[in-house]
C-alpha positions as CSV (number, residue, x, y, z in Angstrom):
1,X,-11.9,-112.6,-163.2
2,X,-12.7,-109.1,-161.6
3,X,-14.5,-110.2,-158.7
4,X,-17.9,-110.4,-157.2
5,X,-20.6,-107.7,-158.0
6,X,-21.7,-105.7,-155.0
7,X,-24.8,-103.3,-155.0
8,X,-23.4,-99.6,-154.4
9,X,-25.9,-96.7,-154.6
10,X,-28.2,-98.2,-157.4
11,X,-25.2,-99.5,-159.5
12,X,-23.1,-102.7,-159.5
13,X,-19.7,-102.4,-157.8
14,X,-17.3,-105.1,-159.0
15,X,-14.7,-106.1,-156.2
16,X,-11.5,-106.4,-158.1
17,X,-8.8,-108.8,-157.1
18,X,-5.5,-107.6,-155.6
19,X,-3.6,-109.2,-158.5
20,X,-5.7,-107.0,-161.0
21,X,-5.5,-103.8,-159.0
22,X,-1.7,-104.3,-158.6
23,X,-1.5,-104.5,-162.4
24,X,-3.3,-101.4,-163.0
25,X,-1.5,-99.0,-160.5
26,X,1.8,-100.7,-161.7
27,X,0.9,-99.1,-165.0
28,X,0.2,-95.7,-163.4
29,X,3.3,-96.0,-161.5
30,X,5.5,-96.4,-164.7
31,X,3.7,-93.9,-166.4
32,X,2.5,-91.1,-164.0
33,X,5.0,-88.4,-164.6
34,X,4.5,-84.8,-163.0
35,X,4.0,-85.0,-159.4
36,X,0.9,-85.4,-157.2
37,X,-1.5,-83.2,-159.1
38,X,-0.9,-84.6,-162.4
39,X,-1.0,-88.2,-160.6
40,X,-4.7,-87.4,-159.7
41,X,-5.1,-86.5,-163.4
42,X,-3.7,-89.9,-164.5
43,X,-5.9,-91.6,-162.1
44,X,-8.9,-89.9,-163.3
45,X,-8.1,-90.6,-167.0
46,X,-7.3,-94.4,-166.1
47,X,-10.0,-95.1,-163.5
48,X,-13.0,-93.1,-164.2
49,X,-12.7,-92.1,-167.8
50,X,-11.4,-95.4,-169.4
51,X,-11.9,-98.4,-167.0
52,X,-15.0,-96.6,-165.1
53,X,-14.2,-98.2,-161.8
54,X,-15.8,-95.0,-159.9
55,X,-17.8,-91.8,-161.1
56,X,-16.8,-88.4,-161.3
57,X,-18.5,-87.5,-158.0
58,X,-17.0,-90.5,-156.0
59,X,-13.5,-89.6,-157.4
60,X,-13.6,-86.1,-156.3
61,X,-15.1,-87.1,-152.8
62,X,-12.0,-89.3,-152.5
63,X,-9.7,-86.4,-153.6
64,X,-11.2,-83.8,-151.3
65,X,-11.0,-86.5,-148.5
66,X,-7.4,-87.2,-149.0
67,X,-6.6,-83.6,-149.5
68,X,-7.9,-82.7,-145.9
69,X,-6.3,-85.5,-144.5
70,X,-2.4,-85.3,-143.6
71,X,-0.3,-87.7,-145.8
72,X,0.8,-87.8,-149.7
73,X,-2.2,-87.0,-151.5
74,X,-2.0,-88.9,-154.7
75,X,-0.9,-92.1,-152.8
76,X,-3.7,-91.6,-150.5
77,X,-6.2,-91.7,-153.2
78,X,-4.8,-94.6,-154.7
79,X,-4.7,-96.4,-151.5
80,X,-8.3,-95.4,-151.0
81,X,-9.3,-96.7,-154.5
82,X,-7.7,-99.7,-154.0
83,X,-9.2,-100.0,-150.6
84,X,-12.7,-99.5,-152.1
85,X,-12.3,-101.9,-155.1
86,X,-10.5,-104.8,-153.1
87,X,-10.4,-104.3,-149.5
88,X,-7.2,-104.1,-147.3
89,X,-5.5,-106.3,-149.9
90,X,-6.4,-104.0,-152.8
91,X,-5.3,-101.1,-150.9
92,X,-1.8,-102.7,-150.3
93,X,-1.8,-103.8,-153.8
94,X,-2.6,-100.4,-155.2
95,X,0.3,-99.0,-152.9
96,X,2.7,-101.6,-154.1
97,X,2.0,-101.2,-157.7
98,X,2.1,-97.3,-157.8
99,X,5.2,-96.8,-155.6
100,X,7.2,-99.9,-156.4
101,X,8.7,-98.4,-159.8
102,X,9.6,-95.2,-158.3
103,X,11.0,-96.6,-155.0
104,X,13.4,-98.9,-157.1
105,X,14.6,-96.1,-159.3
106,X,15.1,-93.7,-156.4
107,X,17.0,-96.3,-154.9
108,X,19.2,-96.9,-158.1
109,X,19.6,-93.2,-158.1
110,X,21.0,-93.1,-154.7
111,X,24.2,-95.0,-156.3
112,X,24.2,-93.9,-160.0
113,X,22.8,-90.4,-160.3
114,X,26.1,-88.8,-161.0
115,X,26.9,-91.1,-163.7
116,X,24.5,-89.3,-166.1
117,X,26.1,-86.3,-168.0
118,X,24.7,-83.0,-167.1
119,X,24.2,-82.1,-170.7
120,X,21.9,-85.0,-171.0
121,X,20.1,-84.7,-167.7
122,X,18.8,-81.2,-167.8
123,X,17.0,-81.6,-171.3
124,X,15.6,-84.9,-170.2
125,X,14.3,-83.5,-166.9
126,X,12.8,-80.4,-168.8
127,X,10.6,-82.7,-171.2
128,X,9.5,-85.0,-168.4
129,X,8.3,-81.7,-166.2
130,X,6.5,-80.4,-169.2
131,X,4.3,-83.4,-169.5
132,X,2.4,-82.3,-166.4
133,X,1.1,-79.2,-168.2
134,X,-1.3,-81.1,-170.9
135,X,-2.1,-83.6,-168.2
136,X,-3.4,-81.5,-165.5
137,X,-5.0,-79.0,-167.9
138,X,-7.0,-82.1,-169.3
139,X,-8.0,-82.9,-165.9
140,X,-9.3,-79.7,-165.1
141,X,-11.4,-79.3,-168.0
142,X,-12.8,-82.7,-167.5
143,X,-13.5,-82.0,-163.9
144,X,-14.9,-78.8,-164.6
145,X,-17.5,-79.6,-167.1
146,X,-19.2,-82.2,-164.3
147,X,-18.6,-80.5,-161.0
148,X,-19.0,-77.0,-161.9
149,X,-22.0,-76.9,-163.7
150,X,-24.0,-74.2,-161.8
151,X,-23.0,-70.6,-160.8
152,X,-22.4,-71.4,-157.3
153,X,-19.9,-74.3,-158.0
154,X,-18.1,-72.2,-160.6
155,X,-17.6,-69.5,-158.1
156,X,-16.4,-71.8,-155.6
157,X,-13.9,-73.2,-158.0
158,X,-12.8,-69.6,-159.2
159,X,-12.5,-68.4,-155.4
160,X,-10.2,-71.4,-154.6
161,X,-8.0,-71.0,-157.7
162,X,-7.5,-67.2,-157.2
163,X,-6.7,-67.6,-153.3
164,X,-4.2,-70.1,-153.9
165,X,-2.6,-68.3,-156.9
166,X,-2.5,-65.2,-154.5
167,X,-1.5,-66.8,-151.5
168,X,1.3,-69.7,-151.6
169,X,0.5,-71.5,-148.4
170,X,0.8,-75.3,-147.8
171,X,-2.2,-75.5,-145.5
172,X,-4.6,-73.4,-147.6
173,X,-5.5,-76.1,-150.0
174,X,-7.3,-78.5,-147.6
175,X,-8.7,-75.4,-145.9
176,X,-10.4,-74.3,-148.9
177,X,-11.5,-77.6,-149.8
178,X,-13.1,-77.8,-146.4
179,X,-14.5,-74.3,-147.0
180,X,-15.8,-75.2,-150.3
181,X,-17.9,-78.3,-148.5
182,X,-19.1,-76.2,-145.8
183,X,-20.4,-73.5,-148.2
184,X,-22.1,-76.2,-150.1
185,X,-23.8,-77.3,-147.1
186,X,-25.4,-74.2,-146.5
187,X,-26.2,-73.3,-150.1
188,X,-26.4,-76.4,-152.3
189,X,-28.4,-78.8,-150.1
190,X,-30.5,-79.7,-152.9
191,X,-27.6,-80.5,-155.3
192,X,-28.5,-84.3,-155.6
193,X,-27.0,-87.3,-154.0
194,X,-23.5,-86.8,-152.5
195,X,-20.8,-89.2,-154.0
196,X,-20.6,-92.5,-152.1
197,X,-17.5,-94.7,-151.8
198,X,-19.6,-97.9,-152.0
199,X,-19.9,-100.7,-149.3
200,X,-17.7,-100.0,-146.4
201,X,-14.2,-101.4,-147.2
202,X,-13.6,-102.2,-143.8
203,X,-15.4,-102.7,-140.4
204,X,-15.8,-99.7,-138.1
205,X,-13.9,-101.6,-135.5
206,X,-11.1,-101.9,-137.9
207,X,-11.3,-98.2,-138.7
208,X,-11.1,-97.2,-135.1
209,X,-8.1,-99.7,-134.8
210,X,-6.2,-97.7,-137.7
211,X,-7.1,-94.6,-136.1
212,X,-5.6,-95.7,-132.5
213,X,-2.7,-97.1,-134.4
214,X,-1.9,-93.5,-135.8
215,X,-2.0,-92.0,-132.7
216,X,0.0,-94.7,-130.9
217,X,2.9,-94.6,-133.4
218,X,2.9,-90.7,-133.6
219,X,3.4,-90.5,-129.8
220,X,5.4,-93.8,-129.1
221,X,8.0,-93.4,-131.9
222,X,9.4,-90.4,-130.4
223,X,9.6,-91.8,-127.0
224,X,11.2,-95.1,-128.4
225,X,13.9,-93.0,-130.2
226,X,14.7,-91.0,-127.1
227,X,14.9,-93.9,-124.8
228,X,17.0,-95.9,-127.6
229,X,18.6,-93.5,-130.2
230,X,19.3,-95.9,-132.6
231,X,19.3,-95.1,-136.4
232,X,16.6,-97.4,-137.3
233,X,14.2,-95.8,-134.8
234,X,15.2,-92.4,-135.4
235,X,14.6,-92.8,-139.2
236,X,11.3,-94.4,-138.3
237,X,10.0,-91.6,-136.0
238,X,11.5,-88.8,-138.3
239,X,10.0,-89.9,-141.4
240,X,6.7,-91.0,-139.5
241,X,6.3,-87.7,-138.2
242,X,6.9,-86.1,-141.5
243,X,3.9,-88.2,-143.2
244,X,1.9,-87.2,-140.3
245,X,2.2,-83.6,-140.6
246,X,2.4,-82.8,-144.4
247,X,-0.6,-82.0,-146.4
248,X,-0.8,-82.9,-149.9
249,X,2.8,-84.4,-150.1
250,X,4.7,-83.2,-153.4
251,X,7.0,-80.1,-152.9
252,X,5.5,-79.2,-149.4
253,X,7.5,-82.5,-148.1
254,X,11.0,-80.9,-148.8
255,X,11.8,-78.9,-146.1
256,X,10.6,-81.4,-143.5
257,X,12.6,-84.1,-145.0
258,X,15.5,-81.6,-145.2
259,X,15.4,-81.0,-141.5
260,X,15.2,-85.1,-140.8
261,X,18.4,-85.7,-142.9
262,X,20.5,-83.0,-143.6
263,X,20.1,-81.1,-140.3
264,X,20.9,-84.4,-138.8
265,X,24.2,-84.6,-140.6
266,X,23.2,-87.9,-142.3
267,X,23.2,-86.6,-145.9
268,X,25.3,-83.6,-147.6
269,X,23.0,-80.7,-149.0
270,X,24.1,-81.1,-152.6
271,X,23.5,-85.2,-152.3
272,X,19.9,-84.1,-150.8
273,X,19.2,-81.8,-153.6
274,X,20.4,-83.8,-156.5
275,X,18.2,-86.6,-155.5
276,X,15.5,-84.4,-155.2
277,X,16.1,-83.2,-158.7
278,X,15.9,-86.7,-159.9
279,X,12.5,-87.4,-158.3
280,X,10.9,-84.8,-160.3
281,X,11.9,-86.7,-163.6
282,X,10.5,-90.0,-162.4
283,X,7.2,-91.5,-162.2
284,X,5.1,-92.4,-159.3
285,X,4.8,-90.6,-156.0
286,X,7.3,-88.0,-155.1
287,X,7.3,-89.0,-151.6
288,X,9.3,-92.3,-152.9
289,X,12.3,-90.0,-152.7
290,X,12.2,-91.2,-149.1
291,X,13.7,-94.3,-150.6
292,X,16.6,-92.4,-151.9
293,X,17.2,-90.7,-148.7
294,X,17.4,-94.1,-146.7
295,X,19.9,-95.8,-149.0
296,X,21.9,-92.3,-149.4
297,X,21.9,-91.4,-145.8
298,X,25.2,-92.0,-143.7
299,X,23.3,-94.1,-140.6
300,X,25.3,-97.4,-140.6
301,X,22.4,-99.5,-141.9
302,X,22.0,-101.5,-144.8
303,X,21.0,-99.3,-147.5
304,X,18.1,-101.6,-148.3
305,X,17.0,-102.0,-145.0
306,X,17.1,-98.0,-144.4
307,X,15.0,-97.5,-147.6
308,X,12.5,-99.8,-146.4
309,X,12.2,-98.1,-143.1
310,X,11.8,-94.5,-144.6
311,X,9.4,-95.8,-147.1
312,X,7.1,-97.6,-144.7
313,X,7.5,-94.7,-141.9
314,X,6.5,-91.8,-144.5
315,X,3.6,-93.5,-146.1
316,X,2.1,-95.2,-143.1
317,X,0.2,-92.3,-141.2
318,X,-1.6,-91.2,-144.0
319,X,-2.6,-94.7,-145.1
320,X,-3.8,-95.4,-141.6
321,X,-6.0,-92.0,-141.4
322,X,-7.5,-93.2,-144.8
323,X,-8.4,-96.6,-143.6
324,X,-9.6,-95.3,-140.4
325,X,-12.0,-92.7,-141.8
326,X,-13.6,-94.4,-144.9
327,X,-15.4,-97.1,-142.7
328,X,-17.6,-94.1,-141.5
329,X,-18.3,-92.4,-144.8
330,X,-21.6,-94.2,-145.7
331,X,-22.9,-93.1,-142.6
332,X,-23.2,-89.6,-143.5
333,X,-23.1,-89.8,-147.3
334,X,-26.6,-90.4,-147.8
335,X,-28.0,-87.3,-145.6
336,X,-29.4,-84.0,-147.3
337,X,-26.6,-82.2,-146.1
338,X,-23.8,-84.3,-147.6
339,X,-25.0,-83.7,-151.3
340,X,-24.1,-79.9,-150.7
341,X,-20.7,-81.0,-149.1
342,X,-19.9,-83.1,-151.8
343,X,-21.0,-80.4,-154.5
344,X,-19.0,-77.6,-152.6
345,X,-15.8,-79.5,-151.9
346,X,-15.8,-81.0,-155.5
347,X,-15.9,-77.7,-156.9
348,X,-13.1,-76.3,-154.7
349,X,-11.0,-79.5,-155.7
350,X,-11.4,-78.2,-159.3
351,X,-10.0,-75.0,-158.0
352,X,-7.1,-76.4,-156.5
353,X,-6.2,-78.3,-159.5
354,X,-6.6,-75.1,-161.6
355,X,-4.2,-73.3,-159.3
356,X,-1.9,-76.0,-159.4
357,X,-2.1,-76.1,-163.3
358,X,-0.5,-72.6,-163.0
359,X,1.9,-72.9,-160.1
360,X,4.2,-75.0,-159.9
361,X,3.0,-76.8,-163.2
362,X,2.9,-74.1,-165.9
363,X,5.3,-71.6,-164.1
364,X,7.9,-74.4,-163.7
365,X,7.5,-76.2,-167.0
366,X,6.7,-73.5,-169.7
367,X,10.0,-71.5,-170.1
368,X,9.3,-70.1,-173.7
369,X,6.8,-70.1,-176.6
370,X,8.1,-73.7,-177.9
371,X,7.1,-75.0,-174.5
372,X,3.7,-73.6,-174.6
373,X,3.1,-75.0,-178.2
374,X,4.3,-78.5,-177.1
375,X,2.0,-78.4,-174.2
376,X,-1.2,-77.0,-176.1
377,X,-0.3,-79.6,-178.9
378,X,-0.3,-82.4,-176.0
379,X,-3.4,-80.9,-174.6
380,X,-5.3,-81.2,-178.0
381,X,-4.3,-84.7,-178.7
382,X,-5.7,-85.9,-175.2
383,X,-8.7,-84.1,-176.1
384,X,-8.9,-86.0,-179.2
385,X,-8.4,-89.3,-177.0
386,X,-4.8,-90.2,-178.2
387,X,-3.4,-92.7,-175.8
388,X,-1.6,-91.1,-173.0
389,X,1.4,-93.0,-173.5
390,X,2.2,-91.8,-176.8
391,X,1.4,-88.1,-175.5
392,X,3.9,-88.6,-172.6
393,X,6.9,-89.9,-174.9
394,X,6.1,-87.5,-177.6
395,X,6.2,-84.5,-175.1
396,X,9.2,-85.4,-173.3
397,X,11.1,-86.0,-176.9
398,X,10.0,-82.6,-178.1
399,X,10.8,-80.9,-174.4
400,X,14.0,-82.3,-174.4
401,X,14.8,-81.4,-177.8
402,X,13.4,-77.6,-177.2
403,X,15.5,-77.6,-174.4
404,X,18.7,-78.7,-175.7
405,X,18.4,-76.6,-178.5
């Protein structure tokens, strides 16, 4: 049983059960390798192409929204899809399913990372990183065919990609998505209906409450931590502030987390970097690295308790912002200027994905002709609709063998 049909923009939207959403996102959490940009490709394949829970325009609108807001982008997109499909219970189910595998693995890595021999670890990590290349390339091709089918949208995508490749600045991606949307408002007002997110997943009063909670925690946690400088509050304050300030998640979050742990003397630099290296090779959100830091930090807290605090604190701000903004989306989605906004921002999202395909995906994963051949073979397999889990395991094995050789 999938849920109750609800009218959404002329089509039937089925409300999914929290259990179904949890199972779908648990599978994604177990198989989504390659970092936040690759996760968006996995989401698209599973939820847009195969399950058809939402269309390309709606998915692009959600991705653009989550890129503009601070927080871990791929986790926010999963949270937003869960919220859209099953209310707050669905949002929490999506978060739990997608994050649980990587959080548990990172918690375990805090104890057993050193056990794996270096001669095994390095080739395995390389194979897992290589998976992201065909996955992201497949997503770029599919989204470009649908969202960049006119000269101006193609130009927006190419301009965004070129800007990000030329200037590697963390804030540039959300700025370009916003700029693409503004350009679309001016020049693409007749682009068609804007992508909608369906019936409001929360009431407006609930949305306001989420936004107020975001601000209260952002301002209140530092005050509480200064008045009562205990490790639990210090962890919560530092990781909440990190989640509230970072755009896009992924590698951008590294220096902020290093400041909150290494600079405080809670964790040795080599221990920090070892955990970060392990996080690259694991499925699910890279932000689950927070579970490792909570368990490995010398705070005097129980490792399980510390991990739960760091996980909740780093994800909470982004989720509060998404839940706060989504109830107001339908108020503007049907207006004429929203058609241009959706078209322009969607094209910019394609450009952002294209730039990420080059850096860091290809630049860090493809180290020689053999890697390029493996990635191209994986892309061909995905274009031929080979099950993605088969492609993942084949590329990991081939990439590890190539690296070891």
